[in-house]
PANUBA-557239 format. One record per residue (C-alpha): y, x, z. Coordinates in nm, 4 decimals. Layout:
BEGIN
+----------+----------+----------+
:       yy :       xx :       zz :
+----------+----------+----------+
:        Y :        X :        Z :
...
+----------+----------+----------+
***
This chain:
BEGIN
+----------+----------+----------+
:       yy :       xx :       zz :
+----------+----------+----------+
:   3.8425 :  -4.9153 :  -6.5916 :
:   3.6163 :  -5.1074 :  -6.3678 :
:   3.7943 :  -5.2540 :  -6.0457 :
:   3.6110 :  -5.1499 :  -5.7273 :
:   3.6249 :  -5.4367 :  -5.4752 :
:   3.6325 :  -5.3587 :  -5.1175 :
:   3.3007 :  -5.4436 :  -4.9173 :
:   3.2744 :  -5.7721 :  -4.7813 :
:   3.2199 :  -5.8523 :  -4.4421 :
:   2.8763 :  -5.9371 :  -4.4892 :
:   2.8306 :  -5.5560 :  -4.6297 :
:   3.0089 :  -5.3872 :  -4.3802 :
:   2.8142 :  -5.5389 :  -4.0949 :
:   2.4916 :  -5.4259 :  -4.2749 :
:   2.5830 :  -5.0843 :  -4.3030 :
:   2.6801 :  -5.0932 :  -3.9133 :
:   2.3249 :  -5.1950 :  -3.8589 :
:   2.1715 :  -4.9414 :  -4.0640 :
:   2.3861 :  -4.6776 :  -3.9007 :
:   2.3377 :  -4.8016 :  -3.5589 :
:   1.9465 :  -4.7913 :  -3.6572 :
:   1.9584 :  -4.4526 :  -3.8247 :
:   2.1414 :  -4.2950 :  -3.5209 :
:   1.8830 :  -4.4278 :  -3.3024 :
:   1.5916 :  -4.2992 :  -3.4803 :
:   1.7337 :  -3.9505 :  -3.4699 :
:   1.8131 :  -3.9737 :  -3.1126 :
:   1.4297 :  -4.0992 :  -3.0431 :
:   1.3111 :  -3.8113 :  -3.2728 :
:   1.5494 :  -3.5740 :  -3.0910 :
:   1.4072 :  -3.6755 :  -2.7750 :
:   1.0731 :  -3.6525 :  -2.8897 :
:   1.1260 :  -3.2482 :  -3.0172 :
:   1.2789 :  -3.1731 :  -2.6544 :
:   1.0201 :  -3.3457 :  -2.5023 :
:   0.7474 :  -3.1057 :  -2.7293 :
:   0.9531 :  -2.7890 :  -2.6497 :
:   0.9743 :  -2.8388 :  -2.2727 :
:   0.6354 :  -2.9160 :  -2.2259 :
:   0.3001 :  -2.7629 :  -2.3876 :
:  -0.0096 :  -2.9360 :  -2.2449 :
:   0.1944 :  -3.0369 :  -1.9325 :
:   0.2659 :  -2.6926 :  -1.9124 :
:   0.6566 :  -2.5920 :  -1.9026 :
:   0.7270 :  -2.3706 :  -2.1926 :
:   0.9234 :  -2.1137 :  -1.9599 :
:   0.5999 :  -2.0682 :  -1.7942 :
:   0.3532 :  -1.9989 :  -2.0688 :
:   0.6045 :  -1.7110 :  -2.1838 :
:   0.6563 :  -1.6101 :  -1.8228 :
:   0.4603 :  -1.2660 :  -1.7420 :
:   0.1193 :  -1.3169 :  -1.5595 :
:   0.1257 :  -1.2353 :  -1.1899 :
:  -0.0056 :  -0.9324 :  -1.1163 :
:  -0.3350 :  -0.8885 :  -0.8800 :
:  -0.2673 :  -0.7716 :  -0.5444 :
:  -0.5922 :  -0.6128 :  -0.4936 :
:  -0.4511 :  -0.3794 :  -0.7793 :
:  -0.1372 :  -0.3067 :  -0.6417 :
:  -0.3201 :  -0.2195 :  -0.2925 :
:  -0.5401 :   0.0050 :  -0.4685 :
:  -0.2841 :   0.1871 :  -0.6644 :
:  -0.0982 :   0.2552 :  -0.3573 :
:  -0.4025 :   0.3642 :  -0.1576 :
:  -0.4781 :   0.6308 :  -0.4205 :
:  -0.1199 :   0.7287 :  -0.4327 :
:  -0.1389 :   0.7891 :  -0.0482 :
:  -0.4514 :   0.9679 :  -0.0553 :
:  -0.3483 :   1.2048 :  -0.3308 :
:   0.0039 :   1.2726 :  -0.1497 :
:  -0.2336 :   1.3373 :   0.1616 :
:  -0.4821 :   1.6088 :  -0.0085 :
:  -0.1446 :   1.7588 :  -0.1695 :
:   0.0081 :   1.8119 :   0.1635 :
:  -0.3345 :   1.9086 :   0.3222 :
:  -0.3253 :   2.2000 :   0.0604 :
:   0.0341 :   2.3019 :   0.1194 :
:  -0.0341 :   2.3241 :   0.4909 :
:  -0.3477 :   2.5534 :   0.4232 :
:  -0.1124 :   2.8077 :   0.2415 :
:   0.2077 :   2.7962 :   0.4833 :
:   0.0152 :   2.7640 :   0.8101 :
:  -0.3501 :   2.8168 :   0.7410 :
:  -0.4564 :   2.4833 :   0.8852 :
:  -0.5557 :   2.1616 :   0.6715 :
:  -0.3911 :   1.7965 :   0.7480 :
:  -0.7481 :   1.6776 :   0.9381 :
:  -0.7525 :   2.0148 :   1.1507 :
:  -0.4042 :   1.9624 :   1.2339 :
:  -0.4643 :   1.6090 :   1.3430 :
:  -0.7603 :   1.6813 :   1.5035 :
:  -0.5514 :   1.9297 :   1.7136 :
:  -0.2739 :   1.7185 :   1.7949 :
:  -0.5517 :   1.4393 :   1.9187 :
:  -0.7145 :   1.7307 :   2.1602 :
:  -0.3441 :   1.8522 :   2.2435 :
:  -0.2870 :   1.4926 :   2.3819 :
:  -0.5934 :   1.4822 :   2.5935 :
:  -0.6115 :   1.8323 :   2.6937 :
:  -0.9747 :   1.8145 :   2.7235 :
:  -1.2107 :   1.5617 :   2.5324 :
:  -1.5401 :   1.5161 :   2.3544 :
:  -1.6139 :   1.5174 :   1.9635 :
:  -1.7006 :   1.1399 :   2.0224 :
:  -1.3485 :   1.0349 :   2.1598 :
:  -1.1650 :   1.2496 :   1.8812 :
:  -1.3802 :   1.0654 :   1.6290 :
:  -1.2531 :   0.7609 :   1.7485 :
:  -0.9244 :   0.8847 :   1.7910 :
:  -0.8852 :   1.0556 :   1.4399 :
:  -1.1079 :   0.7989 :   1.2448 :
:  -1.3233 :   1.0894 :   1.1264 :
:  -1.7492 :   1.1050 :   1.1520 :
:  -1.8592 :   1.3025 :   1.4496 :
:  -2.0879 :   1.5283 :   1.2086 :
:  -1.7570 :   1.6196 :   1.0023 :
:  -1.5337 :   1.6817 :   1.3435 :
:  -1.7912 :   1.9404 :   1.4358 :
:  -1.7161 :   2.1490 :   1.1403 :
:  -1.3525 :   2.1114 :   1.1896 :
:  -1.3778 :   2.2247 :   1.5828 :
:  -1.5862 :   2.5035 :   1.4576 :
:  -1.2867 :   2.6517 :   1.2638 :
:  -1.0306 :   2.5505 :   1.4878 :
:  -1.2416 :   2.7602 :   1.7624 :
:  -1.2354 :   3.0178 :   1.5349 :
:  -0.9041 :   3.0438 :   1.5314 :
:  -0.8590 :   3.0396 :   1.8885 :
:  -0.6616 :   2.7062 :   1.8934 :
:  -0.9532 :   2.5476 :   2.0769 :
:  -1.2674 :   2.6263 :   2.2833 :
:  -1.5772 :   2.4563 :   2.4364 :
:  -1.6453 :   2.3917 :   2.7761 :
:  -2.0009 :   2.2734 :   2.9019 :
:  -1.9894 :   2.0168 :   3.1534 :
:  -2.0692 :   2.1577 :   3.5121 :
:  -2.2375 :   1.8312 :   3.6005 :
:  -2.4068 :   1.7638 :   3.2769 :
:  -2.5146 :   2.0676 :   3.0739 :
:  -2.5649 :   1.8354 :   2.7762 :
:  -2.2017 :   1.7332 :   2.7574 :
:  -1.9433 :   1.9417 :   2.5513 :
:  -1.5619 :   1.9070 :   2.6123 :
:  -1.3402 :   2.0535 :   2.3571 :
:  -1.0437 :   2.2036 :   2.5392 :
:  -0.7280 :   2.3026 :   2.3773 :
:  -0.6161 :   2.6817 :   2.4470 :
:  -0.2593 :   2.7979 :   2.5274 :
:  -0.2691 :   2.9589 :   2.1921 :
:  -0.3471 :   2.5853 :   2.0454 :
:  -0.0738 :   2.4489 :   2.2436 :
:   0.1721 :   2.7189 :   2.0828 :
:   0.0848 :   2.6375 :   1.7864 :
:   0.0964 :   2.2622 :   1.8078 :
:   0.4666 :   2.2506 :   1.9550 :
:   0.5571 :   2.4387 :   1.6390 :
:   0.3301 :   2.2914 :   1.3794 :
:   0.4346 :   2.1057 :   1.1464 :
:   0.3811 :   1.6736 :   1.0709 :
:   0.0669 :   1.6077 :   0.9517 :
:   0.2243 :   1.3533 :   0.6949 :
:   0.4283 :   1.4856 :   0.3778 :
:   0.7411 :   1.6298 :   0.4893 :
:   0.9813 :   1.3983 :   0.2503 :
:   0.7660 :   1.0901 :   0.4086 :
:   0.7986 :   1.2269 :   0.7609 :
:   1.1844 :   1.2712 :   0.7307 :
:   1.2270 :   0.9202 :   0.5332 :
:   1.0761 :   0.7600 :   0.8536 :
:   1.2825 :   0.9551 :   1.1014 :
:   1.5649 :   0.7800 :   0.9159 :
:   1.4531 :   0.4209 :   0.9490 :
:   1.4915 :   0.2129 :   1.2473 :
:   1.2113 :   0.1935 :   1.5224 :
:   1.1531 :  -0.1774 :   1.3943 :
:   1.0845 :  -0.0598 :   1.0456 :
:   0.8749 :   0.2061 :   1.1630 :
:   0.6457 :   0.0085 :   1.4034 :
:   0.6271 :  -0.2702 :   1.0970 :
:   0.4773 :   0.0013 :   0.8472 :
:   0.2497 :   0.1458 :   1.1481 :
:   0.1199 :  -0.2284 :   1.2170 :
:   0.0660 :  -0.3141 :   0.8179 :
:  -0.1574 :   0.0300 :   0.7516 :
:  -0.3354 :  -0.0482 :   1.0717 :
:  -0.3943 :  -0.4027 :   0.9718 :
:  -0.5282 :  -0.2580 :   0.6343 :
:  -0.7834 :  -0.0274 :   0.8197 :
:  -0.8708 :  -0.3353 :   1.0342 :
:  -0.9341 :  -0.5033 :   0.7101 :
:  -1.1571 :  -0.2380 :   0.5850 :
:  -1.3506 :  -0.1801 :   0.9042 :
:  -1.4398 :  -0.5403 :   0.8760 :
:  -1.6850 :  -0.4520 :   0.5787 :
:  -1.8646 :  -0.1978 :   0.7788 :
:  -1.6667 :   0.1090 :   0.6306 :
:  -1.6102 :   0.2892 :   0.9549 :
:  -1.5476 :   0.6357 :   0.9817 :
:  -1.3563 :   0.7625 :   0.6410 :
:  -1.4800 :   1.1246 :   0.6398 :
:  -1.5360 :   1.2495 :   0.2985 :
:  -1.7846 :   1.5545 :   0.2704 :
:  -1.6011 :   1.6375 :  -0.0358 :
:  -1.2573 :   1.6901 :   0.1115 :
:  -1.1921 :   2.0212 :   0.2423 :
:  -1.1638 :   1.9869 :   0.6399 :
+----------+----------+----------+
***
């Protein structure tokens, strides 16, 4: 049987150098792989896999469409239950607050065009809730005045808002209610900057 002699001191030294060199090479390779895994074109990999940020304009549009749809549904419910639509109710409440006012003033208050409001006031007048009074000093000027029946109806009328929303708002703090109102008013303000103006729609039942 051949005799295996132990490694010489030089052999052992050479193996240690090779081992150290191999470990260094492996370490460098691992570092390179790790760097490639973390960065892809100087963009972290975890960011490339992240979901894209949703556009705010689309989120706002969806919210506005949902609000519009809810308003239309609630208006039909008001018409069936109370024989009055949401635009009519909002107009009536505006007249109650001022007792007697003009079409132009109501239009500014409820953000509907004067031509749209003429039809709404006609319907409210036929129901006996308002009346037209011509000015004694200027016969061209017509005032829309609330009637006793209109006052009584307004006192017992439901909220022009959807019942679920109306109840939820009551349960919020005054600060939260104010914040929501200011945010929506800001949206209206931004829309008016583009000259949209009155938001009356002839295709919607008034």
